[in-house]
C-alpha positions in Angstrom: 97.5 107.6 102.1 98.3 111.3 101.6 98.6 110.7 97.9 95.2 109.1 97.8 93.7 112.1 99.6 95.4 114.6 97.3 94.3 112.7 94.2 90.7 112.7 95.5 90.9 116.5 96.2 92.3 117.2 92.7 89.9 114.8 90.8 86.9 114.6 93.1 84.9 112.5 90.6 87.6 110.0 89.8 87.4 106.3 90.6 90.5 105.6 92.6 91.7 102.0 92.5 94.8 101.0 94.5 96.9 97.9 93.7 98.4 96.7 96.9 100.0 93.5 98.2 97.5 91.5 100.2 99.0 92.1 103.7 98.2 95.8 103.4 94.9 95.5 101.6 92.6 95.9 104.6 94.3 99.1 105.7 94.2 100.6 102.2 90.5 99.6 101.7 89.5 101.5 104.8 90.8 104.8 103.4 87.9 107.0 102.5 89.6 108.3 99.3 90.0 104.8 97.9 87.1 103.4 95.9 88.5 99.9 95.3 91.6 97.8 95.7 93.3 95.1 93.8 95.0 92.8 96.4 98.1 91.2 95.0 99.7 88.1 96.5 103.3 88.4 97.7 105.8 87.6 95.0 103.1 88.1 92.4 105.7 89.4 89.9 107.4 86.0 89.7 104.4 84.2 88.3 103.8 84.6 84.5 100.4 83.0 84.9 99.3 85.5 87.5 100.8 88.4 85.5 98.7 87.4 82.5 95.6 87.3 84.6 96.4 90.6 86.2 96.9 92.2 82.8 93.5 91.0 81.7 91.9 92.3 84.9 93.6 95.7 84.7 93.0 96.2 81.0 89.3 95.5 81.6 89.1 98.4 84.0 90.2 100.9 81.3 92.4 103.1 83.4 93.2 106.6 82.1 96.2 107.2 84.4 98.4 105.5 86.9 100.4 107.0 89.7 103.4 105.1 90.9 105.3 106.8 93.7 106.8 103.5 95.0 109.4 103.4 92.2 110.0 99.6 92.1 110.0 97.2 89.2 107.0 95.4 90.5 104.9 98.6 90.9 106.0 99.9 87.5 105.0 96.5 86.0 101.5 96.9 87.4 101.3 100.3 85.9 102.4 99.1 82.5 100.1 96.1 82.6 97.2 98.4 83.2 97.3 99.7 79.7 96.8 103.2 80.9 98.0 105.7 78.3 99.6 107.9 80.9 101.7 106.4 83.7 103.4 108.8 86.1 106.3 107.7 88.3 109.4 109.1 89.8 112.7 109.7 88.0 116.0 108.4 89.3 117.3 108.4 91.9 113.9 108.3 93.6 112.9 105.3 91.5 114.9 102.2 91.3 115.4 99.1 89.3 113.5 99.0 85.9 110.7 101.3 87.1 111.4 104.3 84.9 111.1 102.1 81.8 107.5 101.4 82.6 106.4 105.1 83.0 105.4 107.6 80.3 106.0 110.6 82.6 108.8 111.0 85.2 108.8 113.4 88.0 112.2 114.5 89.2 112.0 114.9 93.0 114.5 116.4 95.3 112.5 115.7 98.4 114.0 113.6 101.1 110.9 112.6 103.0 108.9 109.8 101.3 105.5 111.5 101.7 106.6 114.8 100.3 108.2 112.9 97.4 105.0 111.0 96.7 103.0 114.2 96.8 105.3 115.9 94.3 
């Protein structure tokens, strides 16, 4: 949530879409900085059919930039499927699994606290 607020302050006229797993969708949708959400079913990354549909949806939205502070394979995959020319994520060791391979820009963070790391 602090990252959404900081993004809105930096780019006040942006359209901020947040891809989130369905259980957290209502909470994220209620945040004033978020314009829209894409609710993902649990285990979405295990379904080739769903990934193909998600790719079509994301590409149709013409994203300029993605921010991926989570650093997991599934969040990096969503960023990559978006087709955004710039995909910013965390470098290792803050990111895990295959995530760095999906990003175009990596931020090296030395922050311990998750919120501070996300804001970096």
